[in-house]
Backbone bond lengths (Angstrom), bond angles and torsions (degrees), N, CA, C in turn:
res aa  C-N    CA-C-N  psi(-1)  N-CA   C-N-CA  omega(-1)  CA-C   N-CA-C  phi
1 X - - - 1.475 - - 1.523 109.57 -
2 X 1.354 118.78 127.95 1.458 120.67 -177.31 1.515 111.67 -67.53
3 X 1.346 114.89 144.45 1.460 120.19 176.04 1.516 109.40 -80.24
4 X 1.356 115.50 171.98 1.466 120.03 -179.71 1.520 111.00 -60.15
5 X 1.362 115.52 -37.52 1.464 119.59 -177.65 1.517 112.53 -69.84
6 X 1.363 117.41 -14.28 1.458 120.83 -179.66 1.519 112.84 -94.45
7 X 1.302 118.51 -6.69 1.454 120.95 -174.30 1.518 111.59 -75.93
8 X 1.329 117.81 151.79 1.464 120.65 176.23 1.527 112.61 -59.27
9 X 1.329 116.41 -33.82 1.468 119.52 -179.88 1.524 110.92 -64.05
10 X 1.329 116.64 -41.51 1.466 120.36 178.89 1.526 110.53 -66.25
11 X 1.327 116.61 -42.19 1.461 120.54 178.84 1.521 111.21 -61.95
12 X 1.330 116.68 -38.84 1.460 120.48 179.13 1.521 110.85 -67.31
13 X 1.335 117.45 -38.43 1.465 120.21 177.48 1.526 110.93 -63.93
14 X 1.324 116.15 -41.24 1.461 119.80 177.81 1.524 110.85 -63.30
15 X 1.333 116.40 -40.85 1.466 120.11 -179.70 1.521 110.93 -63.16
16 X 1.327 116.45 -42.49 1.464 119.96 179.70 1.519 111.19 -65.90
17 X 1.327 116.45 -40.26 1.465 120.09 177.58 1.525 110.74 -64.36
18 X 1.332 116.21 -38.68 1.464 120.27 178.11 1.526 110.98 -64.87
19 X 1.337 117.02 -39.02 1.461 120.46 178.59 1.524 111.38 -63.96
20 X 1.326 116.85 -37.77 1.471 120.21 175.95 1.526 110.10 -66.77
21 X 1.332 116.38 -40.71 1.464 120.81 -178.47 1.523 112.10 -62.59
22 X 1.334 116.55 -28.81 1.462 120.35 179.99 1.522 112.37 -55.71
23 X 1.327 116.54 -31.88 1.458 120.88 -176.00 1.527 112.07 -90.50
24 X 1.341 116.50 -6.24 1.463 120.11 -174.80 1.521 112.63 -99.40
25 X 1.348 117.53 -47.77 1.460 117.22 -171.67 1.533 114.46 -67.20
26 X 1.359 120.93 -24.60 1.463 117.45 172.88 1.527 113.11 -62.97
27 X 1.345 116.96 -28.24 1.466 119.99 175.92 1.524 109.84 -63.22
28 X 1.320 116.51 -41.72 1.461 120.33 -179.35 1.522 111.38 -65.41
29 X 1.322 116.58 -33.16 1.461 119.92 179.47 1.533 112.66 -67.72
30 X 1.316 117.76 -25.42 1.464 119.28 -179.22 1.523 111.88 -65.00
31 X 1.337 117.34 -23.88 1.469 120.08 176.60 1.523 110.04 -59.26
32 X 1.318 116.56 -37.74 1.458 120.36 179.48 1.521 111.33 -63.96
33 X 1.331 116.57 -37.10 1.461 120.29 179.23 1.519 111.17 -68.65
34 X 1.324 116.69 -38.64 1.460 120.01 178.22 1.528 110.98 -66.15
35 X 1.328 116.55 -40.52 1.465 120.20 177.60 1.524 110.56 -65.96
36 X 1.336 116.58 -38.85 1.462 120.15 -178.65 1.524 111.89 -60.65
37 X 1.312 117.40 -28.08 1.459 120.66 -179.69 1.524 112.47 -68.33
38 X 1.318 116.90 -29.85 1.466 120.09 -174.79 1.525 112.44 -113.00
39 X 1.329 118.12 1.08 1.462 120.92 -177.10 1.526 114.39 -71.32
40 X 1.353 120.43 -39.23 1.466 119.48 -179.38 1.528 111.99 -55.66
41 X 1.326 115.06 131.40 1.451 120.36 -178.18 1.511 113.83 87.50
42 X 1.332 116.78 -10.07 1.468 121.30 179.97 1.522 110.63 -109.10
43 X 1.329 116.56 -45.37 1.462 121.53 -179.17 1.521 108.62 -150.24
44 X 1.315 117.16 141.86 1.460 121.51 -177.81 1.529 110.53 -76.55
45 X 1.342 117.39 155.95 1.470 121.25 -173.03 1.527 114.35 -58.80
46 X 1.325 117.27 -50.10 1.464 119.07 -177.09 1.521 112.22 -70.12
47 X 1.335 116.87 -33.56 1.460 119.56 177.89 1.525 110.76 -67.11
48 X 1.339 116.85 -38.83 1.464 120.49 176.60 1.522 110.49 -63.30
49 X 1.335 116.24 -45.34 1.466 120.16 179.13 1.528 111.07 -63.94
50 X 1.341 116.85 -39.97 1.462 120.07 -179.94 1.525 111.41 -64.69
51 X 1.333 116.65 -46.59 1.458 119.73 179.30 1.512 112.08 -63.09
52 X 1.328 115.78 -41.51 1.464 121.16 -178.84 1.520 111.36 -60.78
53 X 1.332 116.31 -54.26 1.462 119.31 -173.93 1.518 112.29 -80.44
54 X 1.329 117.37 -23.88 1.455 119.22 173.50 1.517 111.51 -64.26
55 X 1.334 116.49 -42.71 1.463 120.49 178.42 1.525 111.58 -66.06
56 X 1.331 115.91 -46.51 1.467 119.46 179.95 1.528 110.44 -61.68
57 X 1.331 116.07 -45.59 1.454 119.76 -179.62 1.515 112.90 -62.62
58 X 1.343 117.02 -40.17 1.463 120.90 179.71 1.525 111.09 -65.26
59 X 1.322 116.27 -43.27 1.463 120.01 -179.48 1.522 111.25 -64.44
60 X 1.320 116.65 -48.53 1.464 119.98 -177.59 1.526 111.64 -68.16
61 X 1.323 117.02 -36.02 1.463 119.74 177.90 1.528 110.84 -64.26
62 X 1.329 116.47 -37.29 1.465 119.73 177.85 1.528 110.59 -66.84
63 X 1.325 116.13 -44.55 1.466 120.36 -178.05 1.526 111.32 -64.35
64 X 1.314 117.07 -36.74 1.470 121.25 -174.71 1.532 112.01 -107.55
65 X 1.312 117.77 21.73 1.464 122.03 -173.49 1.529 112.54 -56.88
66 X 1.341 116.90 -38.86 1.464 118.97 -178.98 1.531 110.75 -66.18
67 X 1.325 116.18 -44.13 1.470 119.78 179.22 1.523 110.81 -63.45
68 X 1.331 116.66 -43.93 1.461 120.33 -179.45 1.528 111.06 -63.40
69 X 1.317 117.30 -38.31 1.464 120.48 179.52 1.525 111.07 -69.65
70 X 1.316 116.28 -43.32 1.465 119.92 -179.03 1.530 111.70 -64.53
71 X 1.326 116.83 -29.45 1.467 121.20 -178.20 1.530 111.50 -110.45
72 X 1.319 116.93 29.21 1.463 120.80 -175.84 1.525 111.99 -62.18
73 X 1.333 117.37 -27.48 1.464 119.80 177.28 1.528 110.97 -65.88
74 X 1.338 116.83 -32.75 1.464 120.48 176.94 1.523 109.74 -72.74
75 X 1.332 116.63 -38.34 1.465 120.64 177.35 1.523 110.01 -58.55
76 X 1.324 116.72 -46.26 1.470 120.25 -179.83 1.529 111.27 -63.87
77 X 1.317 116.09 -41.31 1.465 119.66 -176.84 1.522 112.50 -68.35
78 X 1.333 116.72 -34.21 1.465 121.10 -174.61 1.525 113.16 -111.89
79 X 1.325 117.53 19.05 1.468 120.51 -177.59 1.521 111.78 -57.22
80 X 1.325 116.82 -38.71 1.460 120.17 -178.20 1.523 111.91 -63.27
81 X 1.331 116.85 -30.71 1.464 120.03 177.69 1.525 110.71 -65.11
82 X 1.323 116.33 -41.90 1.461 119.87 -177.04 1.525 111.54 -71.77
83 X 1.318 117.20 -28.37 1.466 119.73 174.47 1.527 109.83 -67.64
84 X 1.327 116.52 -42.27 1.470 120.33 178.51 1.523 110.55 -64.79
85 X 1.333 117.23 -46.42 1.464 120.71 178.97 1.521 110.81 -63.23
86 X 1.328 117.35 -40.20 1.458 120.66 178.51 1.511 112.34 -65.64
87 X 1.326 116.92 -38.37 1.460 120.20 177.82 1.526 110.82 -64.36
88 X 1.336 116.03 -42.20 1.470 119.98 -179.15 1.523 112.15 -71.52
89 X 1.327 116.76 -52.00 1.458 120.77 -171.04 1.505 115.48 -84.29
90 X 1.331 118.56 -30.46 1.456 121.07 -173.86 1.524 113.19 -105.16
91 X 1.330 117.07 -36.89 1.465 119.47 -178.24 1.527 111.76 -89.35
92 X 1.337 116.74 -60.31 1.464 119.63 -176.93 1.523 111.13 -65.13
93 X 1.336 117.00 -43.67 1.468 120.34 -179.59 1.528 112.13 -83.66
94 X 1.314 117.24 5.44 1.457 121.45 176.83 1.509 111.20 -115.10
95 X 1.327 115.64 -79.99 1.461 120.77 -175.72 1.527 112.29 -63.16
96 X 1.322 117.42 -36.80 1.462 119.21 -177.52 1.525 112.24 -66.72
97 X 1.313 116.96 -32.10 1.467 119.91 176.89 1.522 110.05 -66.27
98 X 1.340 116.76 -41.07 1.462 119.96 177.50 1.527 110.74 -65.52
99 X 1.324 116.98 -37.49 1.460 120.70 177.34 1.524 110.83 -64.14
100 X 1.316 116.61 -42.19 1.463 120.78 -179.72 1.516 111.21 -62.06
101 X 1.324 116.75 -38.44 1.456 120.79 -178.60 1.507 113.91 -63.22
102 X 1.329 117.56 -15.30 1.457 120.94 179.46 1.524 112.60 -81.99
103 X 1.338 116.97 -18.66 1.464 118.94 -173.31 1.524 114.76 -130.01
104 X 1.318 118.63 -0.75 1.460 119.88 -179.60 1.518 110.74 -135.90
105 X 1.318 115.26 162.53 1.459 121.27 -177.11 1.527 111.22 -77.43
106 X 1.319 114.94 153.87 1.462 119.83 177.55 1.525 111.21 -60.92
107 X 1.346 117.03 -34.28 1.463 120.82 178.39 1.520 110.41 -59.76
108 X 1.326 116.47 -45.53 1.456 120.06 179.73 1.525 111.50 -63.79
109 X 1.332 116.27 -43.37 1.462 120.49 -179.84 1.523 110.62 -58.40
110 X 1.324 116.33 -48.83 1.463 120.42 -177.64 1.521 111.68 -65.30
111 X 1.330 116.40 -41.19 1.460 120.00 -179.76 1.523 111.25 -60.71
112 X 1.313 116.35 -47.94 1.464 119.72 -175.70 1.521 111.12 -71.94
113 X 1.332 116.68 -43.26 1.463 120.06 -177.39 1.530 112.05 -66.37
114 X 1.331 116.44 -27.56 1.463 118.82 -179.31 1.521 112.46 -68.26
115 X 1.335 116.95 -10.27 1.463 119.50 177.32 1.521 111.91 -78.71
116 X 1.325 117.83 -16.09 1.466 120.87 -174.85 1.533 113.51 -59.40
117 X 1.346 119.53 -48.57 1.469 118.31 178.86 1.521 113.35 -60.84
118 X 1.329 116.60 -33.16 1.459 119.58 177.94 1.526 109.76 -66.76
119 X 1.334 116.40 -42.85 1.463 120.29 177.45 1.524 110.97 -61.06
120 X 1.336 116.25 -39.75 1.465 120.33 179.70 1.522 110.88 -66.28
121 X 1.325 115.94 -45.30 1.460 119.93 -178.92 1.525 111.12 -61.83
122 X 1.334 116.04 -44.01 1.465 120.15 179.14 1.523 110.70 -66.04
123 X 1.341 115.95 -44.01 1.461 119.89 179.53 1.514 112.36 -63.35
124 X 1.329 117.03 -38.13 1.463 120.49 180.00 1.520 111.27 -65.29
125 X 1.327 116.18 -35.32 1.466 120.36 179.89 1.526 110.60 -75.87
126 X 1.325 117.02 -45.76 1.462 120.72 -175.05 1.526 113.28 -74.36
127 X 1.332 116.12 -46.23 1.462 119.67 -171.01 1.525 113.79 -98.49
128 X 1.344 117.28 -23.80 1.460 119.65 -175.65 1.521 112.11 -115.80
129 X 1.335 115.48 2.01 1.462 121.43 174.18 1.525 113.16 60.06
130 X 1.340 117.19 30.56 1.461 119.28 173.25 1.526 108.80 -75.50
131 X 1.315 116.01 148.26 1.457 119.88 -178.70 1.523 110.88 -83.48
132 X 1.315 115.54 140.11 1.460 121.53 174.55 1.522 107.31 -147.22
133 X 1.312 115.90 103.36 1.446 121.02 -178.19 1.514 112.46 -86.07
134 X 1.330 117.02 -175.73 1.469 121.34 179.39 1.527 114.47 -53.36
135 X 1.348 120.25 -40.82 1.476 118.44 178.41 1.524 112.67 -60.98
136 X 1.343 116.96 -40.65 1.454 120.24 179.91 1.530 111.66 -67.82
137 X 1.332 116.30 -40.61 1.463 120.20 178.43 1.525 110.18 -63.08
138 X 1.332 116.09 -43.98 1.467 120.03 177.40 1.526 110.76 -61.95
139 X 1.331 116.33 -36.86 1.456 120.01 178.74 1.511 112.58 -64.29
140 X 1.336 117.38 -41.42 1.466 121.29 177.52 1.523 110.47 -60.76
141 X 1.335 116.32 -44.11 1.467 120.42 179.90 1.527 110.71 -63.48
142 X 1.332 116.95 -45.42 1.467 120.70 178.43 1.526 111.25 -59.24
143 X 1.325 116.55 -44.86 1.462 120.54 179.92 1.520 111.58 -62.08
144 X 1.325 116.32 -45.13 1.458 120.12 -178.30 1.523 111.17 -62.94
145 X 1.332 116.33 -44.03 1.466 120.37 178.24 1.524 110.31 -63.76
146 X 1.320 116.79 -42.03 1.457 120.50 179.99 1.507 112.89 -63.96
147 X 1.335 117.07 -41.85 1.463 120.85 178.97 1.522 111.03 -63.89
148 X 1.335 116.59 -46.59 1.463 119.63 179.48 1.523 110.54 -62.60
149 X 1.333 117.32 -37.52 1.465 120.70 179.16 1.527 111.05 -62.06
150 X 1.342 116.36 -40.66 1.468 119.63 177.63 1.519 110.64 -67.68
151 X 1.325 116.65 -43.12 1.462 121.18 -176.25 1.526 111.57 -62.49
152 X 1.355 116.82 -44.10 1.468 120.00 -178.18 1.519 111.86 -88.44
153 X 1.353 116.27 7.55 1.463 122.23 176.95 1.524 112.46 57.79
154 X 1.322 116.04 36.59 1.450 121.09 177.62 1.511 114.70 77.98
155 X 1.325 117.20 1.69 1.466 121.41 -178.40 1.528 108.21 -111.38
156 X 1.313 114.69 87.94 1.460 119.71 -173.10 1.523 113.08 -65.25
157 X 1.316 117.29 -19.86 1.456 119.31 177.94 1.519 112.21 -65.23
158 X 1.351 117.49 -16.57 1.457 120.35 178.48 1.522 112.19 -65.14
159 X 1.321 116.41 -22.80 1.460 119.40 179.58 1.525 111.49 -59.76
160 X 1.338 116.55 -31.92 1.455 120.23 -179.61 1.522 111.96 -71.89
161 X 1.324 116.96 -19.58 1.459 120.91 -176.60 1.525 112.87 -96.67
162 X 1.324 117.34 1.80 1.461 119.86 -178.45 1.528 110.25 -69.36
163 X 1.325 116.82 128.12 1.454 122.65 177.28 1.526 108.53 -112.44
164 X 1.310 116.18 127.46 1.453 120.31 -176.44 1.528 110.58 -92.60
165 X 1.327 115.89 139.74 1.458 122.91 -177.45 1.527 109.35 -123.15
166 X 1.333 115.13 -178.75 1.467 118.87 179.06 1.527 111.24 -63.18
167 X 1.338 116.75 -29.20 1.458 119.75 178.70 1.511 112.66 -63.60
168 X 1.343 116.50 -25.78 1.460 119.59 179.10 1.529 111.40 -65.29
169 X 1.335 115.90 -29.53 1.464 119.08 177.71 1.525 110.75 -65.97
170 X 1.352 116.65 -36.41 1.463 119.99 176.99 1.533 110.38 -61.93
171 X 1.332 116.42 -43.30 1.461 120.32 -178.24 1.526 111.33 -71.37
172 X 1.328 117.10 -38.24 1.465 119.76 176.66 1.529 110.16 -59.80
173 X 1.325 115.92 -41.73 1.466 119.96 177.31 1.522 110.90 -64.91
174 X 1.336 116.87 -39.33 1.466 120.50 179.30 1.524 111.24 -64.73
175 X 1.324 117.19 -38.58 1.466 120.64 178.35 1.522 111.01 -63.13
176 X 1.325 115.97 -45.07 1.462 119.99 177.72 1.527 111.04 -65.19
177 X 1.337 115.87 -38.85 1.464 119.91 -179.25 1.519 111.46 -65.88
178 X 1.347 116.42 -37.85 1.466 118.28 179.34 1.524 110.92 -67.67
179 X 1.327 116.30 -38.22 1.461 119.36 176.12 1.528 110.04 -62.29
180 X 1.338 116.33 -43.77 1.460 120.11 178.54 1.523 111.14 -63.86
181 X 1.325 117.08 -42.29 1.469 122.29 179.46 1.528 110.96 -58.00
182 X 1.319 115.61 -45.11 1.461 120.54 -178.40 1.523 112.00 -68.89
183 X 1.323 116.50 -47.33 1.461 120.36 -176.19 1.529 111.95 -70.41
184 X 1.329 116.94 -37.44 1.465 119.50 179.26 1.524 111.75 -66.43
185 X 1.341 116.41 -36.65 1.463 118.73 176.92 1.524 111.19 -62.15
186 X 1.317 115.43 -37.52 1.466 119.41 178.99 1.527 110.81 -72.15
187 X 1.328 115.99 -36.92 1.467 120.67 -177.50 1.525 111.64 -73.64
188 X 1.341 116.17 -42.66 1.460 120.60 179.31 1.525 108.97 -87.93
189 X 1.274 117.25 91.49 1.464 121.58 -177.94 1.530 109.99 -60.60
190 X 1.318 115.69 127.72 1.460 120.77 -177.32 1.525 110.88 -92.63
191 X 1.322 115.41 140.97 1.460 121.46 175.45 1.526 111.26 -97.98
192 X 1.339 115.82 11.09 1.459 121.10 -179.18 1.524 110.45 -109.02
193 X 1.314 115.52 162.58 1.460 120.42 171.46 1.523 108.92 -66.73
194 X 1.335 116.50 166.25 1.463 120.12 -179.12 1.525 111.34 -59.16
195 X 1.329 117.54 -38.95 1.469 121.19 -178.27 1.523 111.54 -69.38
196 X 1.323 117.22 -45.50 1.461 120.76 179.34 1.523 110.90 -65.86
197 X 1.318 116.13 -39.03 1.464 121.10 178.50 1.525 110.51 -61.05
198 X 1.334 117.16 -45.83 1.458 120.51 179.55 1.523 110.91 -66.95
199 X 1.327 117.73 -36.12 1.469 120.58 177.58 1.523 110.87 -58.86
200 X 1.321 116.64 -43.56 1.460 120.89 -179.70 1.523 111.56 -66.64
201 X 1.328 116.71 -39.50 1.462 119.86 177.77 1.524 110.15 -65.26
202 X 1.328 116.48 -41.16 1.472 120.45 178.43 1.522 111.19 -57.54
203 X 1.320 116.64 -46.06 1.453 119.58 -178.28 1.517 111.80 -71.66
204 X 1.329 117.05 -29.33 1.456 118.91 171.01 1.514 110.93 -63.56
205 X 1.349 116.45 -41.42 1.456 120.84 177.02 1.514 112.49 -65.74
206 X 1.329 117.18 -40.28 1.468 121.24 179.27 1.525 110.68 -60.22
207 X 1.332 117.01 -41.27 1.461 120.62 178.91 1.526 111.57 -60.45
208 X 1.327 116.57 -35.81 1.465 120.88 -179.64 1.527 111.00 -78.34
209 X 1.331 117.03 -41.45 1.464 121.60 -174.89 1.524 112.47 -73.10
210 X 1.329 117.68 -36.42 1.465 122.48 -171.46 1.532 114.25 -52.05
211 X 1.339 120.47 -46.70 1.469 118.90 179.98 1.529 113.04 -60.85
212 X 1.325 117.19 -35.97 1.463 120.31 -179.31 1.529 111.16 -74.34
213 X 1.317 116.92 -35.79 1.460 120.17 174.77 1.524 110.37 -64.83
214 X 1.324 116.71 -37.40 1.464 120.85 177.40 1.526 110.90 -65.04
215 X 1.323 116.54 -39.67 1.462 120.09 176.60 1.524 111.06 -63.62
216 X 1.330 117.17 -39.65 1.464 120.15 176.64 1.519 111.06 -60.77
217 X 1.311 116.42 -40.40 1.463 120.91 -175.92 1.522 112.80 -75.04
218 X 1.342 117.15 -29.49 1.464 119.51 -172.02 1.524 114.74 -111.89
219 X 1.328 117.31 -27.14 1.466 119.99 -173.62 1.525 112.11 -119.67
220 X 1.325 116.75 -54.69 1.457 120.45 -174.30 1.521 112.75 -75.98
221 X 1.296 117.03 -26.39 1.460 120.52 -178.96 1.520 111.84 93.58
222 X 1.334 115.73 143.32 1.453 121.53 179.23 1.522 109.01 -151.78
223 X 1.348 117.79 156.29 1.470 120.38 179.65 1.526 111.27 -62.38
224 X 1.330 115.80 154.14 1.463 120.26 174.71 1.524 109.58 -62.47
225 X 1.332 115.44 144.47 1.459 119.34 -178.62 1.519 110.69 -67.71
226 X 1.322 115.82 140.97 1.464 121.19 -177.73 1.520 109.78 -140.60
227 X 1.331 115.84 169.39 1.462 119.80 176.77 1.524 110.43 -64.35
228 X 1.328 117.28 -32.47 1.462 120.74 178.09 1.527 110.46 -63.30
229 X 1.327 116.57 -40.36 1.463 120.18 177.35 1.526 110.63 -64.22
230 X 1.329 116.23 -38.36 1.466 120.38 178.24 1.518 111.19 -61.25
231 X 1.327 116.75 -45.23 1.455 120.54 -179.98 1.529 111.38 -65.61
232 X 1.329 117.15 -33.75 1.462 119.86 177.29 1.525 110.80 -64.94
233 X 1.321 116.19 -43.70 1.464 119.97 178.62 1.524 110.72 -62.97
234 X 1.327 116.38 -45.67 1.466 120.48 -178.32 1.528 111.82 -63.91
235 X 1.332 117.04 -44.03 1.467 119.97 -177.30 1.520 111.67 -68.18
236 X 1.339 117.50 -40.83 1.465 119.26 178.90 1.525 111.65 -71.54
237 X 1.323 117.00 -28.51 1.467 119.66 176.84 1.523 111.16 -71.17
238 X 1.328 117.03 -41.65 1.461 121.05 -173.81 1.519 112.80 -75.82
239 X 1.333 117.54 -49.67 1.466 120.24 -171.33 1.534 113.33 -90.13
240 X 1.339 120.17 -69.44 1.467 117.80 179.69 1.522 113.06 -73.49
241 X 1.335 117.71 -19.09 1.453 120.14 179.90 1.510 112.43 -84.52
242 X 1.320 116.49 -78.57 1.462 121.27 -177.25 1.522 111.89 -64.17
243 X 1.326 117.52 -49.83 1.460 121.27 -174.86 1.512 113.73 -68.20
244 X 1.342 116.74 -58.47 1.460 120.62 -173.08 1.527 112.46 -68.50
245 X 1.329 117.87 -45.48 1.463 120.06 -177.51 1.523 111.54 -65.99
246 X 1.332 117.00 -39.27 1.464 119.21 179.08 1.521 110.12 -63.76
247 X 1.337 116.83 -46.79 1.459 120.29 -179.09 1.521 110.91 -65.44
248 X 1.334 117.03 -37.52 1.464 120.93 179.43 1.532 110.28 -61.88
249 X 1.334 116.40 -48.18 1.458 119.90 -179.56 1.518 112.71 -64.57
250 X 1.335 116.26 -39.94 1.466 119.97 -178.40 1.523 111.39 -68.08
251 X 1.329 117.93 -46.59 1.463 120.49 -179.55 1.522 111.35 -66.05
252 X 1.324 116.78 -31.86 1.461 119.53 178.12 1.521 110.76 -64.87
253 X 1.325 116.96 -36.62 1.464 120.02 177.48 1.526 111.23 -63.82
254 X 1.319 116.26 -34.35 1.464 120.50 -175.67 1.526 111.70 -82.83
255 X 1.340 117.10 -43.79 1.463 120.97 -169.47 1.521 114.69 -106.32
256 X 1.331 118.11 -20.90 1.453 120.22 -177.65 1.515 112.54 104.22
257 X 1.328 115.68 155.11 1.463 121.59 -172.55 1.523 113.14 -65.30
258 X 1.332 117.48 -44.24 1.463 119.90 -174.22 1.519 112.03 -65.02
259 X 1.326 117.26 -38.96 1.464 120.72 -177.75 1.522 111.72 -73.63
260 X 1.328 117.24 -37.16 1.465 120.26 -177.49 1.521 111.12 -75.88
261 X 1.316 117.40 -39.39 1.461 120.28 -174.40 1.519 112.80 -62.96
262 X 1.320 117.56 -30.27 1.458 119.49 -176.09 1.524 111.77 -67.21
263 X 1.322 118.40 -19.17 1.462 119.80 178.72 1.520 111.77 -68.12
264 X 1.338 117.79 -12.31 1.460 119.85 174.35 1.520 110.50 -63.07
265 X 1.328 117.13 -21.30 1.458 120.13 175.99 1.522 111.54 -64.60
266 X 1.327 116.86 -19.61 1.461 119.93 177.93 1.524 111.90 -71.46
267 X 1.323 117.06 -16.01 1.456 121.13 -176.31 1.517 114.90 -54.11
268 X 1.354 118.99 -54.96 1.465 119.06 179.49 1.521 113.29 -59.88
269 X 1.333 116.63 -35.98 1.462 119.81 179.17 1.524 110.55 -66.64
270 X 1.326 116.61 -48.25 1.463 120.44 179.56 1.528 111.19 -65.75
271 X 1.330 116.10 -35.13 1.464 119.09 178.84 1.519 110.80 -63.97
272 X 1.326 116.55 -39.65 1.466 119.88 177.84 1.524 110.75 -61.52
273 X 1.328 116.22 -41.10 1.469 119.92 178.77 1.525 110.77 -66.49
274 X 1.343 116.78 -44.09 1.459 120.71 179.61 1.523 111.32 -63.93
275 X 1.336 115.93 -38.24 1.460 119.27 178.73 1.521 110.86 -64.06
276 X 1.328 116.41 -33.94 1.464 120.22 177.33 1.527 110.91 -68.25
277 X 1.324 116.40 -42.77 1.463 120.46 -177.12 1.523 112.55 -75.58
278 X 1.330 116.77 -39.72 1.465 120.77 -173.13 1.523 112.25 -95.01
279 X 1.324 116.19 -43.14 1.463 120.34 -175.38 1.522 113.27 -102.93
280 X 1.337 117.19 3.66 1.458 122.52 178.79 1.535 112.73 58.68
281 X 1.326 116.15 35.38 1.459 120.09 174.77 1.529 108.44 -88.99
282 X 1.332 116.06 139.40 1.462 120.55 -174.37 1.531 111.65 -80.72
283 X 1.326 116.28 141.34 1.457 121.53 172.02 1.519 109.37 -77.43
284 X 1.335 115.85 143.51 1.458 121.27 -178.91 1.522 109.88 -121.83
285 X 1.332 114.92 176.20 1.460 120.06 -177.76 1.522 111.92 -58.75
286 X 1.343 116.50 -38.36 1.465 118.63 -176.62 1.527 112.04 -64.74
287 X 1.337 117.36 -25.83 1.465 119.65 176.28 1.532 110.55 -67.06
288 X 1.321 116.09 -41.91 1.463 120.00 -178.94 1.528 111.26 -71.01
289 X 1.348 116.65 -37.36 1.463 119.59 176.39 1.526 109.76 -64.81
290 X 1.335 115.75 -43.15 1.459 119.76 177.51 1.513 111.68 -60.09
291 X 1.333 116.21 -42.27 1.466 120.29 178.70 1.521 111.08 -62.38
292 X 1.332 116.32 -38.37 1.462 120.86 -179.31 1.528 111.67 -66.24
293 X 1.332 117.09 -21.98 1.461 121.32 177.00 1.529 111.66 -93.19
294 X 1.330 116.06 -43.03 1.462 120.76 -174.00 1.527 112.15 -69.43
295 X 1.324 116.76 -47.14 1.465 119.43 -174.30 1.531 112.89 -62.26
296 X 1.344 119.30 -47.50 1.473 118.07 175.37 1.524 111.99 -64.43
297 X 1.345 116.42 -32.96 1.462 119.54 178.72 1.513 112.09 -62.42
298 X 1.339 116.19 -45.52 1.464 120.19 177.32 1.524 110.38 -61.85
299 X 1.328 116.34 -40.89 1.464 120.41 179.83 1.528 110.87 -62.18
300 X 1.332 117.16 -39.29 1.462 120.61 -179.95 1.526 111.50 -67.37
301 X 1.335 116.26 -44.08 1.461 119.67 -176.72 1.517 111.43 -68.31
302 X 1.320 116.97 -34.98 1.463 120.36 -177.90 1.520 112.46 -87.45
303 X 1.333 116.60 3.23 1.453 120.48 178.19 1.522 109.79 -64.93
304 X 1.299 115.82 124.13 1.464 121.11 179.68 1.522 108.66 -110.09
305 X 1.298 115.80 113.09 1.459 119.77 179.63 1.524 110.33 -84.83
306 X 1.292 114.63 133.04 1.470 118.85 176.96 1.519 108.68 -74.73
307 X 1.339 115.67 129.02 1.460 120.26 179.22 1.524 109.32 -116.54
308 X 1.213 116.32 131.98 1.463 120.82 -179.77 1.537 109.11 -114.88
């Protein structure tokens, strides 16, 4: 006899909750962008990433300690997977983004990073055989156009003036790493709950980040620790770390990699809104035009057709 969790009604409720979550976790990610603006001179990139994911990993490991202990044989067998996922999702997509911000323009960062959802969608279709029909393809195109429109502030001629620097290589690597992080999670089916799974990835990332954070502290040099640095670590751990990553992984399990990844296009739109509320930056026409393209695009890509 099927349990409640196996019924079609329960699956439909989970799907609807996942669809709502798609619009929420990009908001949490904008906190990381706001912190990145003020982090230089306060805390070094690898130390920020180490503190962020160390806290998240410690909290989740405590919450899921019984599950992790009961399945410790699986942890040992698949430890190398979590190191790879941690390197991609926590180190490259964390510290490397902060490093890039020191040597390249925000326009370049946004332009290059916006390619990540497209890479994920294409990879999910080609390598994982996920379905993506004409509505989803049209949605990806709409999102990409909308993001670029916001980035160039409605002045498309600015694209010709973009100059690429060494920092762009860091962001290009981060875009590829995020695509790999997303697709590998889908490919490597996890036998853990979403919380335990994220805890293991966090600790895989900590193992990779720690040597570089140590080099910052002892060889490369880093700012003296301050209360401001503490608040940066706590805020990035709580909102874009624990909140956004957990929701991202959970919704991906329910809806699939290609549909979830496209919500990253909401980032520039949400960032513009957050900048208005927090930094008192004014919204302009190009923000509304971008929203008019991005929001329908996300809706198209996340459209789930019932198949009988």
